[in-house]
BAFI-3210 file (N, C-alpha, C; in Angstrom, 3 decimals, decimal comma, padded with zeros to 6 digits):
// residues 300
n [1|2|3|4|5|6|7|8|9|10|11|12|13|14|15|16|17|18|19|20|21|22|23|24|25|26|27|28|29|30|31|32|33|34|35|36|37|38|39|40|41|42|43|44|45|46|47|48|49|50|51|52|53|54|55|56|57|58|59|60|61|62|63|64|65|66|67|68|69|70|71|72|73|74|75|76|77|78|79|80|81|82|83|84|85|86|87|88|89|90|91|92|93|94|95|96|97|98|99|100|101|102|103|104|105|106|107|108|109|110|111|112|113|114|115|116|117|118|119|120|121|122|123|124|125|126|127|128|129|130|131|132|133|134|135|136|137|138|139|140|141|142|143|144|145|146|147|148|149|150|151|152|153|154|155|156|157|158|159|160|161|162|163|164|165|166|167|168|169|170|171|172|173|174|175|176|177|178|179|180|181|182|183|184|185|186|187|188|189|190|191|192|193|194|195|196|197|198|199|200|201|202|203|204|205|206|207|208|209|210|211|212|213|214|215|216|217|218|219|220|221|222|223|224|225|226|227|228|229|230|231|232|233|234|235|236|237|238|239|240|241|242|243|244|245|246|247|248|249|250|251|252|253|254|255|256|257|258|259|260|261|262|263|264|265|266|267|268|269|270|271|272|273|274|275|276|277|278|279|280|281|282|283|284|285|286|287|288|289|290|291|292|293|294|295|296|297|298|299|300]
n.u [-006,005|-005,913|-002,983|-002,157|-001,782|000,162|001,993|003,022|004,228|006,304|007,827|008,820|010,038|011,369|011,369|009,321|010,216|009,342|007,413|009,420|011,567|015,139|017,481|020,263|022,277|025,414|026,287|027,164|029,212|030,364|031,471|033,211|035,055|036,134|037,744|040,978|042,938|041,470|041,114|043,761|044,232|042,305|043,175|045,694|045,163|043,759|045,731|047,559|045,842|045,372|047,939|048,405|046,551|047,319|049,825|051,416|051,821|053,476|055,990|058,698|059,462|058,868|057,267|058,475|060,781|064,090|067,404|070,538|072,829|072,323|072,006|071,005|071,315|071,566|069,099|068,518|068,261|067,312|066,344|064,327|063,748|065,814|067,190|066,560|067,726|067,758|067,938|065,612|063,348|062,636|060,781|058,842|057,913|056,932|054,736|053,122|052,772|051,022|048,623|047,983|048,193|046,492|044,151|043,641|043,253|041,021|038,940|038,773|038,105|035,581|034,153|034,346|033,058|030,427|029,617|029,891|028,194|025,750|025,380|025,653|023,522|021,168|021,401|021,346|018,813|016,841|017,418|017,261|017,421|018,562|020,451|022,031|023,045|024,508|026,424|027,844|028,994|030,609|032,331|033,543|034,966|036,747|038,282|039,954|043,260|044,173|046,404|047,948|045,939|045,363|047,749|047,916|045,768|046,562|048,824|047,796|045,953|046,354|048,068|046,532|045,500|042,549|041,986|043,348|041,884|039,276|039,888|040,973|038,911|036,702|037,611|037,628|035,439|034,349|034,711|033,324|030,683|030,136|030,201|028,050|025,937|025,832|025,201|022,662|021,188|020,841|019,516|017,121|015,463|014,644|012,313|011,645|012,030|010,193|007,834|007,831|007,406|004,921|003,257|003,394|005,592|007,722|010,321|012,687|012,580|012,679|015,181|016,866|016,110|015,790|017,416|020,011|021,031|021,462|023,489|025,727|028,147|029,809|030,061|031,524|033,860|034,798|035,041|037,089|039,234|039,404|040,370|043,012|044,071|043,851|045,611|048,050|048,012|048,080|050,549|052,190|051,708|052,671|055,291|056,105|056,016|053,656|051,699|051,129|052,758|056,081|056,797|054,999|054,429|054,143|053,798|054,589|056,048|058,082|059,472|060,230|062,102|064,097|065,069|067,576|069,401|069,138|070,814|072,883|071,862|069,604|067,529|065,954|064,210|063,150|061,319|059,066|058,149|057,625|055,478|053,514|053,195|052,303|049,901|048,247|048,189|046,834|044,341|043,370|043,277|041,298|039,195|038,776|037,868|035,535|034,014|033,588|032,153|029,900|028,646|025,709|025,373|027,092|025,918|025,254]
n.v [032,316|028,866|026,955|024,863|021,387|020,130|022,151|022,627|020,167|020,306|022,325|021,168|018,683|019,428|020,347|018,447|015,963|015,661|012,754|010,042|011,637|012,140|012,990|014,943|015,823|015,558|012,998|013,209|011,294|010,782|013,256|013,548|011,487|012,610|014,563|015,111|015,581|014,855|012,163|011,261|011,990|010,306|007,762|007,720|007,930|005,491|003,606|004,137|003,495|000,785|-000,218|000,128|-001,639|-004,158|-004,388|-006,427|-008,303|-007,007|-006,697|-008,419|-007,798|-006,762|-003,925|-003,046|-004,546|-004,988|-004,529|-004,530|-004,696|-003,425|-000,683|002,636|002,450|003,265|003,453|000,194|-002,816|-004,710|-003,094|-000,872|001,824|002,373|002,151|002,941|004,476|002,286|000,156|-000,580|-001,337|001,059|001,249|-000,604|000,674|003,048|002,151|000,911|003,130|004,595|003,526|004,682|007,482|008,006|006,816|008,324|010,845|010,437|009,510|011,524|013,657|012,876|013,011|015,783|016,747|015,727|016,895|019,709|019,937|019,275|021,329|023,678|023,280|023,296|025,925|027,534|026,905|027,334|029,839|033,035|033,087|030,630|030,523|032,691|031,854|029,567|030,531|032,202|030,330|029,078|031,275|031,449|028,966|029,278|031,291|029,990|028,916|026,329|024,393|024,761|024,150|021,518|020,358|020,678|019,107|016,672|016,328|016,123|013,981|010,527|010,134|008,422|006,833|006,858|009,014|011,154|011,253|011,993|014,546|016,122|015,990|017,239|019,707|020,754|021,458|023,870|025,504|023,978|024,159|026,897|027,024|025,327|026,603|029,082|028,096|027,032|029,273|030,501|028,514|027,938|029,947|029,430|028,382|025,661|024,907|026,571|025,564|022,956|023,538|024,630|022,431|021,149|019,681|018,316|020,050|018,542|016,630|018,370|019,584|017,296|015,887|017,824|020,158|019,406|017,686|019,620|021,043|019,552|019,944|022,082|020,847|018,483|019,515|020,869|018,594|017,113|018,954|018,956|016,342|016,477|018,493|017,228|015,071|016,454|017,781|015,631|014,597|016,704|016,777|014,167|014,501|016,358|014,810|014,473|012,981|009,932|007,325|005,929|002,327|002,291|003,130|006,244|008,745|011,216|010,754|009,365|011,347|012,855|011,044|011,280|013,786|014,528|013,579|014,624|015,935|014,171|011,656|011,718|010,136|009,166|011,148|012,004|010,120|009,603|012,280|012,714|011,014|012,185|014,590|013,592|012,259|014,390|016,054|014,408|014,043|016,719|017,117|015,225|016,285|018,783|017,729|016,390|018,550|019,982|018,100|017,694|020,105|021,752|023,971|023,561|021,639|021,263]
n.w [061,714|061,215|060,832|058,025|058,416|056,816|056,396|058,982|059,369|057,456|058,529|060,839|060,164|057,841|054,323|052,132|049,726|046,285|045,085|044,058|043,665|044,052|046,364|045,520|047,083|048,572|050,871|054,443|055,060|052,555|051,936|054,055|053,292|051,071|052,132|052,478|054,474|056,710|056,169|056,337|059,001|060,332|059,543|060,682|063,442|063,674|063,150|065,272|067,484|066,888|067,071|069,766|070,867|069,980|071,086|072,468|070,382|068,578|069,513|071,112|073,652|077,104|078,539|080,922|081,015|081,835|080,693|081,494|080,070|077,757|077,918|077,043|074,268|070,782|068,058|066,645|064,713|066,628|068,597|067,600|068,276|069,965|073,341|076,889|079,959|081,637|080,009|078,796|076,138|073,886|071,797|072,488|074,877|073,928|072,358|074,275|075,871|074,263|074,909|077,374|076,963|074,659|075,547|077,883|076,714|075,009|076,849|078,787|077,109|076,335|078,681|079,159|076,897|077,214|079,646|079,021|076,720|077,818|079,795|078,141|076,389|077,922|079,052|076,740|075,574|077,580|078,639|080,349|083,976|084,225|082,108|082,816|085,338|084,536|082,690|084,429|086,051|084,101|083,558|086,093|086,217|084,009|084,968|086,676|086,797|084,744|084,556|087,026|089,002|088,363|088,776|091,553|092,489|091,500|093,086|095,637|095,511|094,712|091,775|089,596|086,535|086,166|087,949|086,699|084,299|085,081|086,367|084,315|082,463|083,904|084,199|081,679|080,070|079,505|077,107|075,262|076,357|075,981|073,092|072,384|073,681|072,293|069,700|070,232|070,941|068,517|067,106|068,482|067,714|065,204|062,617|062,650|065,303|066,665|065,497|066,567|069,210|069,134|068,470|070,771|071,688|074,149|076,113|076,446|074,295|072,146|072,478|072,274|069,925|067,902|068,100|069,034|066,861|064,884|065,957|065,919|064,519|065,825|068,294|067,675|066,700|069,040|070,677|069,424|069,616|072,369|072,831|071,791|073,458|075,945|075,664|075,421|077,935|079,754|079,118|079,887|082,676|083,406|082,583|084,496|086,725|088,019|086,889|085,226|086,808|086,774|086,817|084,696|081,354|079,793|077,275|078,328|080,794|079,667|078,287|080,504|081,635|079,721|079,808|080,934|079,155|076,606|074,886|074,425|074,004|071,979|070,850|072,843|073,546|071,128|069,931|071,737|071,833|069,167|068,698|070,298|068,968|066,439|067,131|068,106|065,904|064,083|065,337|065,192|062,410|061,715|063,148|061,759|059,324|060,030|060,959|058,549|057,182|058,623|058,940|058,360|056,663|054,599|053,083|050,137]
ca.u [-006,243|-005,177|-002,005|-002,339|-000,929|001,284|003,021|003,636|005,114|007,499|008,637|009,481|010,853|012,059|010,588|009,154|010,604|008,278|007,539|010,323|012,787|016,240|018,313|021,555|023,252|026,351|026,157|028,279|030,298|031,030|032,219|034,330|036,000|036,847|038,658|042,220|043,572|040,682|041,457|045,095|044,124|041,627|044,026|046,758|044,593|043,380|046,946|047,964|044,954|045,601|049,284|048,261|045,702|048,039|051,273|052,223|052,117|054,403|057,290|058,930|059,799|057,937|057,566|059,315|061,914|065,349|068,627|071,585|073,915|071,878|071,557|071,216|071,752|070,948|068,244|069,100|067,223|066,719|065,651|064,156|063,826|066,838|066,821|066,700|068,712|067,686|067,978|064,277|063,142|061,762|059,666|057,788|057,368|056,157|053,503|052,345|052,414|049,881|047,330|047,723|048,041|045,305|043,045|043,333|042,655|039,646|037,978|038,566|037,352|034,253|033,541|034,247|032,000|029,129|029,277|029,820|027,050|024,495|025,149|025,391|022,183|020,203|021,511|020,949|017,407|015,905|017,737|016,892|018,281|019,418|021,579|022,959|023,785|025,419|027,552|028,738|029,792|031,648|033,341|034,299|035,869|037,687|039,191|040,837|044,285|044,012|047,536|048,281|044,926|045,481|048,994|047,629|044,900|047,333|049,731|047,035|045,460|047,212|047,924|046,236|044,879|041,148|041,897|043,719|040,785|038,212|040,314|041,114|037,519|035,873|038,130|037,870|034,151|033,800|034,612|032,181|029,447|029,881|029,923|026,748|024,967|025,674|024,415|021,236|020,511|020,391|018,590|015,776|014,659|014,305|010,950|011,386|011,898|008,877|006,752|007,831|006,843|003,453|002,563|003,351|006,715|008,396|011,624|013,706|012,483|013,156|016,637|017,624|015,720|015,722|018,448|021,343|021,525|021,831|024,640|026,696|029,429|030,660|030,354|032,461|035,119|035,221|035,485|038,427|040,213|039,594|041,210|044,412|044,476|044,003|046,843|049,185|047,979|048,522|052,008|052,818|051,629|053,592|056,664|056,335|055,982|052,340|050,730|051,326|054,070|056,894|057,317|053,928|054,911|053,322|054,714|055,090|057,100|059,272|060,205|060,882|063,272|065,059|065,438|069,022|070,288|068,629|071,914|073,796|070,999|068,314|066,442|065,137|063,225|062,547|060,313|057,789|057,700|057,110|054,203|052,624|052,878|051,488|048,501|047,573|047,879|045,770|043,035|042,964|042,880|040,028|038,149|038,462|037,064|034,131|033,261|033,141|031,208|028,616|028,099|024,529|025,502|027,820|025,205|024,650]
ca.v [031,201|027,678|026,623|023,598|020,330|019,832|023,235|022,340|019,010|020,753|023,108|020,360|017,732|019,903|020,267|017,115|015,853|014,999|011,354|009,612|012,515|011,634|014,092|014,935|016,420|014,493|012,684|013,510|010,322|010,983|014,541|013,241|010,714|013,490|015,488|014,367|015,662|014,069|010,744|011,022|011,906|009,134|006,555|007,799|007,512|004,076|002,827|004,261|002,618|-000,621|-000,621|000,089|-002,775|-005,372|-004,197|-007,667|-009,021|-006,285|-006,612|-009,532|-007,275|-006,174|-002,521|-002,871|-005,481|-004,253|-005,229|-003,626|-004,759|-002,705|000,692|003,786|002,073|003,913|002,512|-000,967|-003,762|-005,365|-002,019|000,140|003,207|002,452|001,773|003,988|004,369|000,929|-000,874|-000,954|-001,064|002,389|001,013|-001,253|001,550|004,056|001,604|000,779|004,473|005,007|003,106|005,632|008,832|008,036|006,457|009,415|011,859|010,107|009,430|012,887|014,551|012,409|013,600|017,216|016,996|015,433|017,932|020,950|019,964|019,357|022,706|024,640|023,049|023,793|027,374|028,124|026,716|027,921|031,226|033,624|032,874|029,445|030,917|033,582|031,076|028,623|031,257|032,662|029,135|028,963|032,311|031,096|027,886|029,775|032,104|029,135|028,473|024,918|023,609|024,718|023,447|020,087|019,880|020,599|017,959|015,450|016,162|015,793|012,637|009,569|010,413|007,272|007,138|007,378|010,382|012,061|011,344|012,837|015,880|016,819|016,012|018,080|021,058|021,091|021,456|025,250|025,958|023,272|024,748|028,182|026,841|024,791|027,690|030,043|027,428|026,857|030,625|030,690|027,441|027,953|030,960|028,940|027,998|024,261|024,868|027,166|024,599|021,894|024,083|024,873|021,128|020,598|018,845|018,709|020,673|017,497|016,128|019,432|019,648|016,059|015,481|018,886|021,129|018,801|017,225|020,843|021,631|018,505|020,415|022,696|019,841|017,622|020,308|021,049|017,313|016,812|019,856|018,456|015,176|016,970|019,274|016,279|014,330|017,339|018,033|014,405|014,509|017,696|016,296|013,014|015,013|016,943|013,809|014,536|012,153|008,487|007,094|004,763|001,969|002,355|004,094|007,229|009,623|012,302|010,336|009,012|012,655|013,144|010,171|011,661|015,300|014,767|013,063|015,035|016,346|013,086|010,511|012,463|009,270|008,919|012,219|012,208|009,203|009,839|013,585|012,651|010,412|013,173|015,431|012,960|011,977|015,622|016,576|013,473|014,424|018,074|016,928|014,536|017,308|019,691|017,062|016,218|019,791|020,317|017,086|017,754|021,457|021,855|025,000|023,074|020,528|021,881]
ca.w [060,767|061,593|059,780|057,598|059,003|055,974|056,595|060,135|059,231|056,745|059,394|061,877|059,551|056,644|053,136|051,592|048,334|045,464|044,957|043,093|043,589|044,746|046,750|045,029|048,076|049,047|052,283|055,332|054,949|051,261|051,991|054,899|052,520|050,112|052,886|052,466|055,749|057,582|055,883|056,899|060,462|060,760|059,332|061,693|064,741|063,630|063,276|066,639|068,320|066,606|067,592|071,226|071,243|069,725|071,406|072,714|069,144|067,774|070,119|072,025|074,932|078,022|078,680|082,122|081,005|081,855|080,135|081,856|079,094|076,550|078,339|076,187|072,895|069,686|067,311|065,993|064,290|067,760|069,293|066,489|068,872|070,993|074,734|077,874|080,961|082,302|079,036|078,330|074,712|073,757|070,868|073,299|075,817|073,127|071,978|075,527|076,274|073,539|075,628|078,421|076,417|073,826|076,377|078,778|075,907|074,540|077,881|079,358|076,104|076,315|079,847|078,976|075,868|077,733|080,595|078,335|075,892|078,685|080,401|077,108|075,763|078,951|079,172|075,476|075,239|078,550|078,805|081,678|085,087|084,004|081,287|083,576|086,252|083,796|082,161|085,561|086,393|083,098|083,856|087,283|085,879|083,113|085,718|087,447|085,919|084,631|084,866|088,486|089,764|088,105|089,486|093,001|092,750|091,333|094,162|096,797|095,321|094,014|090,329|088,764|085,274|086,339|088,561|085,674|083,339|085,855|086,645|082,945|081,878|084,646|084,096|080,286|079,495|079,411|075,787|074,612|076,820|075,267|071,709|072,287|074,028|071,141|068,655|070,660|070,932|067,154|066,560|069,116|067,097|063,870|062,414|063,085|066,744|066,975|065,113|067,515|070,414|068,880|068,486|072,180|071,981|075,420|075,874|076,302|072,969|071,242|072,551|071,809|068,568|066,853|068,259|069,057|065,594|064,101|066,679|065,918|064,000|066,841|069,342|067,196|066,744|070,448|071,208|068,916|070,291|073,779|072,829|071,618|074,640|077,061|075,409|075,832|079,333|080,375|078,927|080,724|084,071|083,527|082,496|085,760|087,755|088,645|086,096|085,336|087,485|086,307|085,448|083,653|080,424|079,004|076,463|079,108|081,708|078,902|078,030|081,781|081,767|078,686|079,859|081,275|078,120|075,336|074,017|074,053|073,630|071,570|070,449|074,041|073,592|069,823|069,595|072,474|071,452|067,807|068,740|070,811|067,845|065,360|067,566|068,220|064,568|063,481|065,953|064,671|060,977|061,724|063,633|060,655|058,279|060,576|061,001|057,207|056,700|059,449|058,935|057,475|055,663|053,476|052,422|048,946]
c.u [-005,392|-004,245|-002,260|-001,316|000,268|002,406|003,768|004,620|006,411|008,370|009,475|010,429|011,608|011,131|010,531|009,563|009,494|008,548|008,470|011,555|013,934|017,171|019,747|022,667|024,154|026,242|027,365|029,429|031,037|031,878|033,409|035,421|036,742|037,849|039,938|042,881|042,825|040,958|042,798|044,992|043,419|042,464|045,188|046,334|044,203|044,658|047,544|047,161|045,219|046,969|049,153|047,540|046,542|049,460|051,958|052,527|053,214|055,805|057,498|059,315|058,689|058,228|058,421|060,518|063,192|066,535|069,807|072,749|073,537|071,414|071,954|071,831|070,929|070,029|069,011|067,968|066,517|065,871|065,440|064,172|064,879|066,364|067,152|067,796|068,850|067,691|066,625|064,040|062,187|060,626|058,533|057,116|056,533|054,807|052,603|051,926|051,232|048,549|046,987|047,422|046,739|044,080|042,623|042,731|041,284|038,650|037,758|037,855|035,901|033,503|033,341|033,180|030,640|028,656|028,989|028,531|025,769|024,264|024,962|023,981|021,120|020,253|021,012|019,422|016,509|016,159|017,442|017,946|019,143|020,617|022,568|023,778|024,846|026,623|028,459|029,576|030,902|032,737|034,203|035,339|036,958|038,672|040,159|041,913|044,320|045,195|047,923|047,272|045,033|046,695|048,687|046,779|045,723|048,337|049,013|046,518|046,476|047,038|047,729|045,601|043,389|041,111|042,348|042,570|039,655|038,662|040,386|039,750|036,666|036,405|038,278|036,552|033,669|033,730|033,453|030,807|029,128|029,534|028,479|025,688|024,781|024,903|022,929|020,486|020,076|019,357|017,201|014,871|014,262|012,893|010,665|011,245|010,542|007,710|006,696|007,176|005,302|002,670|002,680|004,478|007,400|009,790|012,746|013,780|012,971|014,657|017,377|017,326|015,839|016,927|019,847|021,868|022,031|023,094|025,769|028,093|030,303|030,942|031,482|033,832|035,610|035,765|036,889|039,513|040,459|040,480|042,704|044,847|044,674|045,283|048,035|049,190|048,461|050,025|052,769|052,837|052,591|055,030|057,048|056,326|054,615|051,301|051,068|052,734|054,733|056,652|056,249|054,327|053,848|054,334|055,243|056,188|058,357|060,132|060,880|062,205|064,420|065,639|066,933|069,953|069,857|069,689|072,733|073,064|069,627|067,233|065,540|063,986|062,511|061,277|059,002|057,289|057,104|055,685|053,168|052,180|052,009|050,091|047,731|047,192|046,760|044,444|042,517|042,567|041,533|038,905|037,774|037,593|035,680|033,360|032,752|032,087|029,842|027,987|026,952|024,672|026,327|027,121|024,516|025,036]
c.v [030,061|027,303|025,198|022,566|020,077|020,907|022,982|021,191|019,395|021,534|022,234|019,367|018,175|019,707|018,796|017,041|015,216|013,522|010,942|010,453|011,939|012,899|013,885|015,444|015,328|014,267|013,127|012,604|010,527|012,217|014,333|012,359|011,594|014,456|014,764|014,351|014,873|012,585|010,339|010,957|010,716|007,884|006,562|007,377|006,014|003,214|002,934|003,356|001,202|-001,099|-000,772|-001,200|-004,108|-005,255|-005,491|-008,469|-008,334|-006,323|-007,848|-009,118|-006,869|-004,735|-002,221|-003,838|-004,714|-005,110|-004,291|-003,672|-003,918|-001,257|001,643|003,488|002,849|002,950|001,452|-001,787|-004,448|-004,398|-000,863|001,579|003,341|001,947|003,013|003,713|003,041|-000,195|-001,353|-000,565|000,052|002,110|000,368|-000,217|002,641|003,467|001,340|002,094|005,016|004,673|004,175|006,980|008,945|007,781|007,631|010,593|011,605|010,142|010,785|013,862|014,116|012,945|015,061|017,579|016,775|016,538|019,277|021,034|019,965|020,752|023,776|024,500|023,648|025,354|028,067|028,047|027,490|029,370|031,748|033,340|031,625|029,735|031,787|032,760|030,117|029,367|031,908|031,522|028,890|030,026|032,001|029,981|028,418|030,704|031,276|028,702|026,933|024,086|023,643|024,022|021,957|019,518|019,736|019,354|016,638|015,174|015,665|014,325|011,792|009,736|009,100|007,721|007,592|008,822|011,471|012,302|012,243|014,308|016,687|017,022|017,119|019,510|021,521|021,204|022,881|025,762|025,225|023,837|026,065|028,014|026,318|025,787|028,604|029,417|027,336|028,206|030,938|029,707|027,522|029,024|030,557|028,480|026,547|024,126|025,491|026,234|023,447|022,314|024,219|023,519|020,483|019,662|019,232|019,230|019,588|016,901|017,168|019,568|018,473|015,828|016,539|019,787|020,512|018,364|018,426|021,504|020,613|019,057|021,098|021,754|018,924|018,288|020,500|019,679|016,916|017,696|019,425|017,242|015,593|017,692|018,271|015,472|015,121|017,592|016,858|014,240|015,467|017,289|015,123|013,499|015,739|016,074|013,830|013,675|010,670|008,199|005,852|003,569|001,955|003,432|005,032|008,139|010,701|011,860|009,727|010,200|013,009|012,319|010,652|013,078|015,459|014,245|013,546|015,388|015,181|011,888|011,006|011,443|008,979|009,921|012,326|011,433|009,402|011,337|013,584|011,947|011,357|014,175|014,812|012,693|013,279|016,180|015,705|013,779|015,739|017,909|016,261|015,469|018,262|019,021|016,771|017,465|020,182|019,321|017,237|019,151|021,545|022,954|024,609|021,943|021,104|020,950]
c.w [061,204|060,415|059,379|058,177|058,205|056,166|057,870|060,100|058,478|057,652|060,431|061,168|058,270|055,483|052,556|050,178|047,536|045,338|043,764|042,992|044,459|045,126|046,196|045,929|048,533|050,502|053,105|055,215|053,632|051,316|052,976|054,151|051,568|050,789|053,133|053,804|056,808|057,466|056,466|058,385|061,004|060,664|060,409|063,064|064,764|063,818|064,661|067,598|068,134|067,130|069,123|071,650|071,036|070,051|071,699|071,480|068,370|068,305|071,071|073,469|075,752|078,236|079,867|082,130|080,824|081,357|080,417|080,931|077,819|076,910|077,342|074,833|071,814|068,966|066,547|065,499|065,506|068,551|068,360|067,033|069,850|072,354|075,663|078,858|081,677|081,231|078,517|076,861|074,510|072,824|071,645|074,251|075,139|072,788|073,188|076,068|075,534|074,225|076,650|077,841|075,573|074,668|077,261|077,871|075,462|075,686|078,582|078,443|076,118|077,498|079,645|077,971|076,439|078,735|079,933|077,461|076,719|079,197|079,311|076,551|076,740|079,057|077,888|075,213|076,262|078,768|080,214|082,784|084,868|083,101|082,084|084,604|085,620|083,287|083,261|086,017|085,415|083,308|085,025|086,933|084,939|083,919|086,591|086,543|085,899|085,105|086,337|089,314|089,560|088,776|091,031|093,323|092,558|092,490|095,437|096,709|094,597|092,495|089,480|087,479|085,410|087,040|087,484|084,675|083,926|085,893|085,301|082,384|082,596|084,650|082,597|079,421|079,020|077,995|074,977|075,038|076,154|073,792|071,568|072,618|072,898|069,968|069,025|070,629|069,519|066,680|067,220|068,524|065,607|063,784|062,917|064,546|067,231|066,693|066,074|068,884|070,294|069,005|069,791|072,457|073,250|075,227|075,757|074,911|071,902|071,250|071,943|070,258|067,544|066,901|068,262|067,730|064,679|064,775|066,696|065,537|065,055|067,983|068,905|067,207|068,147|071,008|070,705|069,470|071,704|073,811|072,714|072,896|075,880|076,874|075,813|077,279|080,201|080,242|079,777|082,171|084,317|083,473|083,843|086,987|088,519|087,876|086,387|085,870|086,890|087,277|084,375|082,634|079,909|078,263|077,292|080,036|080,940|078,488|079,301|081,960|080,787|078,829|080,138|080,145|076,679|074,382|073,599|073,553|073,100|071,232|071,656|074,153|072,243|069,633|070,370|072,088|070,030|067,864|069,364|069,683|066,822|065,851|067,645|066,780|063,876|064,028|065,380|063,196|060,851|062,158|062,512|059,584|058,794|060,631|059,589|056,755|057,399|059,431|057,926|056,442|054,516|052,698|051,156|047,756]
res [m|t|r|p|a|s|t|t|t|e|l|v|a|g|p|l|l|p|t|g|a|v|s|r|r|p|s|s|l|s|r|l|r|r|h|r|l|a|a|v|g|g|l|g|l|l|l|l|a|l|m|a|l|i|a|p|l|l|t|p|h|q|f|d|q|m|d|l|d|s|m|r|q|p|p|t|w|r|h|p|f|g|t|d|d|l|g|r|d|l|f|t|r|v|i|y|g|a|r|i|s|l|g|t|g|l|c|s|a|a|i|a|t|l|v|g|t|t|i|g|a|v|a|g|y|f|g|g|w|t|d|n|l|s|m|r|l|v|d|l|m|l|s|i|p|l|l|p|i|v|i|v|i|s|a|v|m|k|p|t|v|p|v|l|v|l|v|i|g|l|f|g|w|m|v|t|a|r|l|v|r|s|s|f|l|v|l|k|a|q|d|f|t|l|a|a|q|v|i|g|a|p|p|g|r|i|i|v|c|h|l|l|p|n|a|v|a|p|i|v|v|a|a|t|l|s|v|g|s|a|i|i|l|e|s|i|l|s|f|l|g|m|g|v|q|p|p|t|p|s|w|g|n|m|l|q|d|a|q|s|t|m|a|t|k|p|w|m|a|i|f|p|g|l|f|i|f|i|s|v|m|c|v|n|f|l|g|d|g|l|r|d|a|l|d|p|r|l|r|v]
***
């Protein structure tokens, strides 16, 4: 028996509301606003990004401006975060360092999310040899120790910011691929996917229009975790001298400059380390809120 057109429509687009009915389900945005930690995280990231963008307006100093008469000074009104071994203002360097650390984290996470989502979606939807080949590639990449291979690549190639972004992004997509694949394995067996296949929708349209919107929650969580991991990894590489090179400031190489004076001049390490901690925590808080807001199982 041929299924009525209205039933097929409901399977693809969801149940139709009666005329004049208004959905009382809270929107994703309203649920995100009610998530206090997500609001704190989003506000914190917004403030950090704004400070990085308007850095020249917040301080009269240049990030590489040396003052040999003001070396290793503790925090004062003139230098709120103190100065380093060359008399450079640490407040200025921390703000300019946010451009490197946050920019590297966001861009590399975007690359990792794009690659991981693409591979996971194709593997989960098509299955078979495509799935097997994709998952063996994921296993191979996961078997490679990330930090040593990134150190080797950074040592062989000139450790510029674009190189760091590409390396971190291309070695950080595996978790996202697995999450997206597992979501697609569940979603492709749902009635709305079967109905879309019955009416002749091409695989690309099914993946983009029907499956991906329902897999947004794990993708967002993986992306936010990737941002935090990328910020920490960039800081580690810069601390080891394999990342951003002085005099360009990043939070990692500022910690490297402070390692010999941590006991006697602690402010040189406290402020860049504190900003790494704050940025990663804000990203994680925002990711938790986005997960709860976008999870379709919580839309009641």
